[in-house]
BAFIKOL-7696 format. One record per residue (C-alpha): x, z, y; residue in one letter. Coordinates in pm, whole numbers, padded with zeros to 5 digits, always signed. Layout:
N
XZYA/...
//
This chain:
239
+01622+01461+01982M/+01560+01526+02345S/+01302+01747+02504G/+01242+02094+02641T/+01265+02365+02378R/+01067+02687+02374G/+01033+02961+02113R/+00749+03164+01969R/+00831+03450+01735C/+00635+03574+01435Y/+00662+03864+01193R/+00878+03815+00889R/+00677+03677+00590P/+00643+03865+00264R/+00916+03819+00005A/+00906+03496-00192G/+00795+03150-00089G/+00965+03060+00237L/+01098+03406+00317A/+01452+03288+00248Q/+01418+03036+00530L/+01350+03301+00791G/+01541+03560+00987E/+01444+03912+01092R/+01216+03761+01353R/+01095+03413+01270L/+01067+03174+01559C/+00892+02841+01587K/+01088+02589+01792A/+00868+02357+01994E/+01025+02038+02121V/+00823+01891+02405V/+00863+01517+02446G/+01037+01443+02116S/+00736+01449+01883N/+00378+01420+02002P/+00261+01590+01681S/+00363+01944+01777S/+00107+02122+01556S/+00174+02241+01202M/+00188+01962+00946G/+00397+01680+00799I/+00521+01379+00997D/+00688+01071+00847L/+00948+00864+01033Y/+01044+00507+00945W/+01392+00410+01066L/+01532+00056+01039P/+01807+00054+00777L/+02140+00078+00954G/+01996+00192+01287A/+02293+00271+01506G/+02542+00118+01260G/+02621-00254+01243H/+02803-00235+00907F/+02510-00081+00718V/+02263-00311+00892R/+02456-00626+00798L/+02496-00514+00437N/+02126-00432+00422G/+02032-00776+00545R/+02262-00937+00289A/+02109-00726+00010Y/+01755-00814+00118E/+01838-01184+00147A/+01955-01188-00215V/+01661-00976-00336A/+01411-01198-00154A/+01561-01513-00300R/+01551-01374-00654L/+01190-01266-00605A/+01101-01597-00436R/+00956-01433-00128R/+01033-01404+00240A/+01298-01152+00346A/+01156-00831+00495L/+01289-00560+00725D/+01432-00263+00535L/+01350+00097+00625Y/+01488+00445+00563H/+01250+00741+00578S/+01267+01104+00688A/+01021+01391+00729L/+00965+01644+01003E/+00771+01949+00885V/+00626+02221+01107R/+00519+02564+00982V/+00487+02897+01168P/+00849+02977+01075E/+00980+02670+01257G/+01039+02296+01255R/+01239+02140+00970F/+01388+01794+00918V/+01409+01664+00560I/+01641+01372+00493E/+01904+01235+00256M/+02233+01140+00424T/+02601+01091+00337P/+02786+01422+00303V/+02940+01530+00631R/+03239+01752+00698R/+03178+02116+00772G/+02960+02384+00612P/+02641+02238+00471G/+02442+02552+00545A/+02468+02474+00917A/+02257+02161+00862R/+02030+02296+00591G/+02189+02127+00288V/+02012+02237-00031V/+02134+01974-00283A/+02396+01703-00334E/+02439+01402-00561G/+02681+01122-00642A/+02675+00772-00492V/+02727+00465-00711G/+02868+00645-01017A/+02869+01007-01130R/+03248+01020-01159W/+03282+00897-00799A/+03094+01205-00677G/+03417+01402-00698R/+03507+01241-00365L/+03317+01339-00050R/+03292+00973+00049L/+03078+00909-00260F/+02833+01197-00230R/+02500+01237-00056Y/+02333+01554+00068E/+01968+01657+00087V/+01880+01849+00402R/+01604+02094+00483R/+01736+02150+00834W/+01571+02404+01059R/+01553+02277+01420D/+01747+01973+01297G/+01748+01620+01433S/+01696+01275+01284I/+01981+01041+01382P/+01867+00733+01577D/+01509+00860+01589V/+01465+00660+01910A/+01474+00345+01694E/+01197+00463+01461A/+00913+00214+01407V/+00544+00308+01389D/+00649+00673+01396S/+00585+00959+01375P/+00307+00909+01125R/+00105+01225+01058R/+00059+01264+00682L/-00110+01603+00677S/-00229+01879+00910D/-00253+02125+00621D/-00012+02421+00666P/-00022+02476+00290G/+00099+02122+00222A/+00374+02166+00481A/+00496+02482+00309R/+00478+02313-00029R/+00705+02031+00090V/+00965+02280+00211L/+00953+02474-00116E/+01000+02155-00319L/+01310+02024-00140V/+01566+02228-00342P/+01395+02112-00663R/+01420+01739-00595V/+01598+01534-00865P/+01954+01436-00772T/+02042+01133-00986P/+02316+00891-00883V/+02225+00710-00561W/+02181+00335-00612G/+02122+00364-00988R/+01810+00398-01205D/+01920+00690-01422E/+01563+00823-01453L/+01409+00501-01586G/+01179+00459-01287A/+01227+00082-01267G/+01404+00099-00932E/+01720+00256-00790M/+01713+00611-00650W/+01790+00658-00281N/+01677+00836+00036S/+01330+00681+00021N/+01291+00811-00335S/+01348+01164-00208L/+01074+01135+00054I/+00815+00968-00171S/+00883+01222-00449W/+00819+01508-00208L/+00501+01351-00070I/+00362+01277-00417A/+00445+01620-00561R/+00289+01787-00257T/-00037+01602-00320G/-00044+01419+00012V/-00210+01075-00001A/+00079+00830-00034T/-00139+00545+00099Q/-00079+00681+00449R/+00295+00641+00406A/+00336+00264+00366S/+00630+00105+00554P/+00568-00072+00886P/+00418-00419+00866R/+00670-00682+00763G/+00898-00425+00605G/+00970-00252+00277R/+01139+00068+00162A/+01366+00015-00141P/+01357+00314-00374G/+01013+00433-00263W/+00842+00346-00592D/+01118+00524-00785A/+01023+00853-00622G/+00654+00797-00698L/+00728+00710-01060A/+00947+01016-01117V/+00686+01237-00948A/+00426+01099-01188G/+00222+00921-00922A/+00311+00569-01034L/+00341+00405-01376R/+00696+00270-01426P/+00730-00100-01513P/+00682-00156-01884G/+00507+00177-01946A/+00179+00174-02145P/-00143+00155-01948A/-00273+00497-01850G/+00073+00656-01855S/+00263+00786-01557R/+00624+00839-01468G/+00825+01142-01581P/+00780+01461-01379R/+01077+01666-01263S/
//
């Protein structure tokens, strides 16, 4: 993300909560020109699936073509989501990505999971990582559509999101191990966090003409959506 960076320092917070995220002097990084929503709060980004990568984009289009035909509907654009959260301690990027080489702490990795099958997770190629990355960046953010979308200006909600990230479920990516009625993926992570934080999920719908596979799985697991086949009045399992 481009822009001019400045710093404002604050006193260290009391023990507990987000104290583990800070340093002796906590500084808020302000990026001018990269995100117009520079105040404290939660911003959602919608990125076209496969942005910056032709292989993923082509496979996504093939997947959506088959899904649309089976559902007897028109094919839609597919989106991947990420969050940018600002609190007095700093700016954090929350996203699920393939595991990269190098120490995960440098990019704020707080959890990992397997891709495709649990046994395959023994190989780095078949693992994903969940990031809560201080001063991090969202790859291909320049291609984001209808973004950033401000979900909340409440500093308390922003802190709650950050506290929840290490507690997110980590089932196998691309499978429905939790019985949510849809596969778990990066969109499930984001919708789970939003729902558990108490932010209105109606503000987080994908851009017009698009859809976000896995989004409803996160809502169902968070308890904000009734899974397919569940009795009326019931909600999804909470984690």
